[in-house]
DODREN-978729 format. One line per 3 residues: for each residue x, y, z of C-alpha. Coordinates in steps of 0.25 Angstrom, whole numbers. Example, Ala and Ser with C-alpha at 12.3 -4.5 7.8 and 13.67 -1.06 7.14 Angstrom:
REM residues 2
49:-18:31; 55:-4:29
REM end
This chain:
REM residues 795
146:-28:565; 156:-39:567; 171:-36:565
172:-44:552; 161:-35:546; 168:-23:551
181:-27:544; 174:-31:531; 167:-17:530
180:-9:533; 190:-17:525; 183:-20:512
179:-6:508; 194:-2:512; 199:-14:504
191:-10:491; 194:5:493; 209:2:495
210:-6:482; 200:3:473; 209:5:461
203:19:459; 209:25:472; 224:23:468
231:23:455; 241:11:455; 252:11:445
251:2:433; 262:-6:425; 271:-6:437
283:-15:439; 291:-20:451; 305:-26:453
305:-41:457; 319:-44:463; 325:-57:467
337:-66:468; 340:-79:462; 348:-89:470
353:-104:469; 343:-112:478; 354:-119:486
366:-110:487; 358:-96:486; 368:-92:476
364:-81:467; 360:-85:453; 364:-75:442
357:-75:429; 344:-81:433; 332:-77:425
319:-71:432; 306:-70:423; 292:-68:426
284:-81:424; 274:-81:413; 278:-67:407
287:-61:397; 292:-50:407; 307:-47:408
316:-56:415; 328:-54:425; 341:-60:428
348:-62:441; 361:-55:443; 374:-61:449
368:-61:463; 355:-67:459; 347:-54:460
336:-50:449; 326:-39:447; 314:-40:438
304:-29:435; 290:-34:433; 276:-28:433
268:-29:446; 260:-42:448; 263:-56:453
273:-65:445; 281:-78:445; 296:-76:442
304:-88:436; 319:-88:438; 328:-97:429
343:-99:427; 350:-109:419; 354:-121:428
344:-118:438; 329:-122:440; 319:-111:438
311:-105:449; 299:-97:450; 295:-86:460
280:-86:459; 269:-76:463; 278:-64:465
270:-52:468; 276:-39:462; 270:-26:468
274:-12:467; 277:-10:481; 288:-21:483
298:-28:474; 297:-43:474; 309:-50:478
312:-65:475; 323:-75:478; 323:-87:468
331:-99:472; 335:-108:459; 339:-123:460
350:-127:451; 346:-137:440; 353:-151:441
354:-151:426; 357:-138:417; 349:-137:405
351:-128:393; 337:-122:394; 330:-118:406
316:-123:408; 307:-114:417; 299:-124:425
300:-123:440; 296:-134:449; 288:-125:459
283:-111:458; 285:-110:473; 299:-114:476
303:-116:490; 316:-108:496; 322:-121:501
324:-131:489; 326:-142:499; 311:-143:502
304:-153:493; 291:-156:501; 281:-148:509
287:-135:506; 279:-122:503; 283:-109:499
279:-97:508; 277:-84:500; 276:-73:510
267:-65:501; 256:-76:502; 254:-72:517
248:-59:511; 241:-66:500; 235:-78:506
221:-77:513; 223:-80:528; 238:-79:529
237:-64:534; 252:-62:532; 257:-74:540
266:-85:534; 261:-96:543; 246:-93:540
249:-93:525; 257:-106:526; 245:-113:533
238:-113:519; 248:-123:514; 246:-138:513
248:-145:527; 248:-132:535; 239:-126:544
238:-115:555; 236:-120:569; 225:-109:571
219:-97:565; 225:-88:576; 239:-93:574
249:-97:563; 255:-110:568; 258:-119:556
253:-133:557; 260:-141:546; 255:-155:543
249:-158:557; 262:-154:564; 262:-144:576
266:-130:572; 278:-132:582; 284:-141:571
286:-129:562; 299:-123:559; 300:-108:557
313:-103:550; 317:-89:545; 329:-87:536
335:-100:540; 333:-98:555; 323:-107:563
314:-98:572; 303:-100:582; 289:-95:581
288:-83:572; 275:-77:577; 269:-67:586
264:-73:599; 272:-85:594; 274:-94:606
286:-103:609; 278:-115:608; 272:-112:594
277:-109:580; 265:-100:577; 257:-88:582
246:-78:578; 254:-68:570; 267:-71:563
280:-63:564; 284:-67:550; 282:-56:541
278:-59:526; 284:-46:521; 298:-51:526
297:-66:522; 302:-72:509; 297:-84:502
299:-96:512; 297:-111:513; 287:-118:522
289:-133:523; 278:-143:529; 286:-155:531
298:-164:528; 307:-151:527; 322:-152:523
333:-154:532; 337:-140:535; 324:-138:543
324:-144:557; 317:-143:571; 303:-144:564
293:-155:562; 281:-149:554; 286:-138:544
296:-127:541; 293:-112:538; 306:-108:532
305:-92:530; 313:-83:523; 314:-68:524
315:-59:512; 326:-49:509; 322:-34:508
322:-27:495; 337:-24:492; 334:-14:481
322:-5:486; 316:-1:499; 302:-6:501
291:-5:512; 279:-12:516; 267:-8:525
257:-19:529; 245:-21:538; 240:-35:540
237:-46:550; 251:-47:555; 253:-32:558
256:-18:553; 268:-19:545; 279:-10:539
291:-15:531; 303:-10:524; 314:-16:515
325:-12:506; 340:-11:503; 351:-6:513
358:-2:500; 356:-2:485; 370:-7:484
368:-20:490; 357:-30:492; 356:-28:507
341:-26:511; 332:-25:523; 318:-29:526
310:-25:539; 295:-27:542; 288:-23:555
274:-27:560; 264:-23:571; 251:-31:575
239:-28:567; 231:-39:574; 231:-30:586
224:-19:577; 214:-29:572; 211:-33:587
210:-19:592; 199:-15:582; 191:-26:586
193:-37:576; 195:-52:581; 208:-57:577
207:-69:586; 213:-63:599; 201:-56:605
204:-44:613; 219:-47:614; 228:-39:605
240:-45:599; 252:-35:598; 264:-39:590
275:-33:580; 286:-39:572; 298:-35:564
305:-43:553; 317:-39:545; 328:-44:536
341:-38:532; 348:-44:520; 363:-41:517
371:-47:505; 385:-46:511; 392:-50:499
390:-59:486; 390:-71:495; 385:-67:509
371:-62:513; 367:-58:527; 353:-57:532
347:-52:545; 332:-54:548; 323:-54:560
308:-54:564; 300:-54:577; 292:-45:587
284:-45:599; 269:-49:602; 260:-49:613
245:-52:617; 236:-53:629; 224:-61:631
215:-56:642; 205:-65:647; 195:-54:652
195:-49:638; 193:-62:630; 181:-63:621
179:-78:622; 164:-76:618; 168:-71:604
180:-80:603; 189:-68:601; 201:-72:610
207:-84:603; 219:-85:612; 213:-80:625
203:-84:636; 194:-77:645; 200:-82:658
215:-80:654; 225:-69:652; 236:-71:642
248:-61:640; 258:-64:629; 270:-58:624
279:-63:613; 292:-59:605; 298:-66:594
310:-62:586; 319:-69:576; 331:-65:568
343:-69:560; 355:-67:552; 359:-75:540
372:-75:531; 371:-82:518; 383:-85:510
385:-90:496; 398:-97:496; 397:-100:482
388:-105:471; 386:-118:478; 386:-115:493
377:-106:502; 378:-104:517; 368:-97:527
371:-93:541; 358:-90:549; 358:-84:564
344:-82:570; 338:-78:583; 324:-81:588
318:-75:601; 304:-76:607; 298:-72:620
284:-76:625; 278:-71:637; 265:-75:643
256:-73:655; 243:-80:658; 232:-77:668
219:-84:672; 207:-75:674; 197:-79:685
183:-81:680; 177:-75:692; 186:-62:695
192:-61:681; 206:-59:688; 218:-64:681
228:-74:688; 242:-77:682; 243:-91:677
255:-92:668; 268:-85:663; 277:-89:652
290:-83:646; 296:-90:634; 309:-83:629
316:-91:618; 328:-88:609; 334:-96:598
347:-93:591; 350:-100:578; 362:-101:569
361:-109:556; 370:-111:544; 366:-118:531
375:-121:519; 370:-125:505; 379:-131:495
376:-135:481; 384:-147:476; 378:-145:462
365:-143:455; 360:-156:461; 365:-157:475
365:-147:486; 366:-147:501; 361:-138:512
366:-140:527; 365:-132:539; 366:-131:554
357:-123:564; 360:-120:579; 348:-115:587
350:-110:602; 337:-109:610; 336:-101:622
323:-103:631; 318:-95:642; 305:-101:645
295:-99:657; 281:-104:659; 273:-105:672
259:-108:676; 253:-100:688; 242:-105:697
233:-99:708; 238:-85:706; 253:-89:708
250:-99:719; 258:-109:711; 264:-110:697
271:-120:688; 283:-117:679; 281:-124:666
294:-119:660; 306:-111:665; 318:-113:656
330:-105:652; 338:-113:643; 345:-114:629
346:-125:619; 351:-127:605; 346:-134:593
356:-139:582; 352:-142:568; 359:-146:556
355:-151:542; 360:-155:528; 352:-158:516
355:-162:502; 347:-159:489; 351:-167:477
344:-166:464; 345:-179:456; 339:-173:444
330:-161:441; 318:-168:446; 323:-176:458
328:-170:471; 333:-176:484; 334:-168:497
340:-175:509; 345:-170:522; 347:-171:537
344:-162:549; 349:-163:563; 345:-156:576
349:-157:590; 343:-150:603; 353:-147:614
342:-146:624; 341:-161:625; 350:-166:615
339:-170:605; 343:-172:591; 337:-176:578
343:-181:564; 333:-178:553; 334:-183:539
326:-177:528; 325:-180:513; 316:-177:501
315:-181:486; 308:-173:475; 305:-177:461
300:-167:450; 290:-175:441; 287:-171:427
276:-160:426; 279:-151:437; 277:-162:448
286:-165:460; 286:-176:470; 294:-175:483
295:-183:496; 302:-180:509; 306:-186:522
311:-179:534; 313:-181:549; 311:-169:558
313:-165:573; 309:-154:582; 312:-149:596
301:-146:606; 297:-133:610; 305:-127:622
293:-126:631; 292:-142:629; 306:-144:633
306:-135:646; 292:-139:651; 294:-141:666
290:-153:674; 291:-154:689; 297:-166:697
297:-164:712; 295:-149:709; 307:-148:701
306:-144:686; 311:-153:676; 311:-153:660
304:-166:656; 303:-162:641; 318:-157:640
322:-170:633; 312:-171:622; 318:-174:609
314:-169:595; 300:-172:589; 303:-180:577
296:-180:563; 297:-188:551; 291:-183:538
288:-189:524; 282:-180:513; 278:-184:499
275:-172:489; 269:-170:475; 268:-157:468
263:-154:454; 263:-141:448; 251:-141:439
254:-128:432; 264:-116:434; 256:-111:446
248:-123:451; 254:-134:460; 248:-147:467
256:-152:479; 253:-164:487; 261:-169:500
259:-181:508; 267:-182:521; 269:-190:534
275:-185:547; 279:-194:558; 282:-187:572
289:-193:583; 295:-190:597; 284:-180:600
283:-175:614; 272:-181:622; 269:-184:637
276:-195:644; 262:-200:649; 252:-205:639
244:-193:633; 240:-187:620; 249:-175:621
259:-172:610; 268:-160:606; 263:-162:592
250:-155:596; 257:-142:601; 261:-129:595
248:-124:589; 246:-112:599; 253:-103:609
257:-114:618; 259:-129:620; 255:-139:631
267:-140:640; 270:-155:644; 281:-160:652
288:-174:652; 286:-176:637; 292:-187:629
295:-188:614; 286:-200:611; 274:-194:603
272:-196:588; 264:-190:577; 261:-191:562
256:-181:552; 253:-185:538; 245:-180:526
243:-174:512; 245:-160:508; 239:-155:495
242:-141:488; 237:-135:476; 243:-122:473
241:-111:462; 252:-100:464; 247:-86:460
245:-86:445; 234:-79:437; 231:-70:449
226:-82:458; 232:-93:467; 227:-104:476
232:-114:486; 224:-127:490; 230:-136:500
225:-148:507; 230:-157:518; 225:-170:524
233:-175:536; 234:-182:549; 242:-177:561
243:-187:573; 250:-189:585; 252:-199:597
255:-194:611; 261:-202:623; 248:-210:624
250:-216:610; 237:-212:604; 237:-206:590
229:-193:590; 227:-181:580; 236:-169:583
229:-156:585; 234:-152:571; 227:-163:563
217:-156:555; 217:-168:545; 215:-159:533
218:-144:529; 213:-137:516; 217:-123:511
212:-116:499; 219:-103:496; 217:-95:484
219:-80:479; 217:-71:467; 222:-58:463
213:-48:455; 220:-38:447; 212:-25:447
223:-16:441; 233:-26:434; 244:-29:444
242:-15:451; 229:-19:459; 227:-33:464
215:-38:472; 217:-52:479; 209:-62:486
214:-74:493; 205:-85:500; 209:-96:509
201:-108:515; 206:-117:525; 200:-130:530
206:-139:541; 201:-151:549; 199:-148:563
211:-150:572; 211:-159:585; 210:-153:599
210:-158:613; 197:-158:621; 196:-148:632
197:-154:646; 185:-147:652; 188:-152:666
202:-147:666; 198:-134:659; 188:-131:670
197:-132:681; 209:-126:674; 213:-112:669
210:-115:655; 206:-125:644; 213:-138:646
213:-149:635; 214:-164:636; 228:-165:629
232:-178:635; 220:-188:634; 212:-183:622
221:-173:615; 216:-168:601; 204:-177:601
194:-166:596; 194:-163:582; 190:-149:579
181:-144:568; 187:-141:554; 193:-128:551
190:-119:540; 194:-105:537; 193:-95:525
202:-83:523; 200:-72:512; 210:-61:508
207:-49:500; 218:-40:496; 223:-31:485
236:-25:480; 239:-12:473; 252:-7:467
256:7:466; 268:13:460; 278:9:471
269:2:481; 259:-9:483; 247:-9:493
240:-22:497; 228:-24:506; 216:-32:509
210:-41:520; 212:-55:525; 200:-62:530
203:-74:539; 192:-84:542; 183:-77:532
171:-85:536; 173:-83:551; 173:-98:553
175:-103:568; 186:-113:568; 189:-119:581
201:-114:588; 201:-121:602; 192:-126:613
192:-120:626; 185:-122:640; 176:-111:644
176:-111:660; 164:-101:660; 155:-111:652
163:-123:656; 163:-127:641; 173:-130:630
172:-118:620; 177:-117:606; 187:-105:602
188:-102:587; 198:-98:578; 198:-83:574
186:-79:565; 187:-70:553; 199:-61:553
200:-49:544; 214:-45:541; 216:-32:532
230:-30:527; 237:-19:519; 251:-19:513
259:-8:507; 272:-10:500; 281:1:494
REM end
């Protein structure tokens, strides 16, 4: 009996037994508190007297107090909350799940009206409002609850975002985010206003993704994802921005959560320090469940290698006074995995990242934390000071195994220790209801201790590729103005500046957007921006040898540049249905390429654990990404929802040989259908849910295997210089199904179910390798069907 059948036979009876309504008596007619705060969208100043109502019902309403806080008692279920106040535009908090085990908490930002009317008309422009009102195009609201609701997301924010238009994951075994044909290296991660590096277990220095996210959905709040032409406050990025917020703990009541899922065994607690203040804490801890799945014999894509990791996330929120609020936060943890060639099951494709003639030993640690002080100077001015630290260590050893004796010989060692210390200050000022300005400055100090060497002939000789202990700084400053000419027409314009002390590289980046609200809930927007990004540190410090002396021929590389244009149209067909179309063009320049004519370009790097290290690079490469993104979304209403996205695009580049080629990320098309429905078995006390996702993509482009070089070398060698990315892979298709249920008790809620990734067990090509035994090129495929059970208990 195969592992999938074993899991089906074990889990399905447990699933239906667990949710059999005759076993446990749920409470009926229960209610729960929904708490929140209403703030001005620019100054974060509390709004007193705002009215909070449940959309489409005659249920009681609440008013916010002098500090903007409110509490509303509602029956269990899923609701949309409408917030109104005279002089402000109304806003809606959609799809808020109210359960017995946890009080829902909301933060509502209201924009001020440019003209004050005697009567308030409740009509919001969008049911999903971004945190950052400066974003006019290519913005998507990230709701952490969707990581548990959407099929295939398995609790991971990055995997959930891949269902949005123009976005894809680099591979099934990782969560790297590919935005509109850009390398994942072009993505900026930001948490609580602090720029961070790779927030993943096994997250290498030369990537922005990994197999398992350190980000914890139980700690995250509603956040923003931007796919292009982002506002002036974001810098050092080319492709997109994931601007994440952490939620505050419950300041009125102690609550706990226990969870088992793909990311790990988890326990969490939150609550008030004192009922006399609004100070709160939130702590969540996880330990690897992937190791458990592997230990019982189920294929999770890493064969006999057992991933081990753990992480902790926390946030402490302390209102110091009516004007000042202090927050402390952090997240991180260690991870390790070994791939032993003599244990590799290459015949059954169960060792996705290992090879039978190689040993790999990997150790990682990632930690990021910060402190912020927010100050409401008055009703018109708001300031925020943020201090952050991000440390990461990455250690690796590699062996080559003799095909005859199976003896291991050391072939490589690497130690990458990086630290970044950041201080940022932003100041928002509202001149009046029509005009506001947001300005800020950020200083980031980098400390690099990097070492990488290759060993030959059992230490007969060696080549040190990187040996660096140095520091550098990146200074950034921005200012952006938002002006509303009328209630319908809004202009946003700004300027971003950045300078790298390592080599004096600098960039001035103008940004601008214009948005017009048409009659009938329609909006048309356009945006333009120039963007710049520094190179990965391993690129700057790659060694060359001249007369046996090491030199850094890449140290003077400047920023890679991008110019982006976006035209967007949105039409809300009904209160819960929206159609959106965006056309975009991105022109890339000053891309690092080789001095000699070749097809190499840094635009193709960043989709895995490593990158190709080249010396003597120059900023002479170019590229272009252009296409059309379409989205049809129905937010949760009448117990079902759907999201249909489609993208048609091209991603091209030119290396130093001047030949235009497809980048490896050029799929040409991406399509997603995501839908789900809740079935009420006992009103709102007992819910059975089903979610389905289907993804189709055109095949990516890959470089051919150089069979001669691979046969004489120690691993697979690709023709990256003469014929890079000349092979188009087969189209990709995957179906994910999620079955789950939720049951409310008197003071707790129990959730459970199973996530079936790659339900039809389709073999999607991952990579081509050279098999020295058969002397042939063989295919290695993405993981097959993966069955992930999950349980969550809140109380």
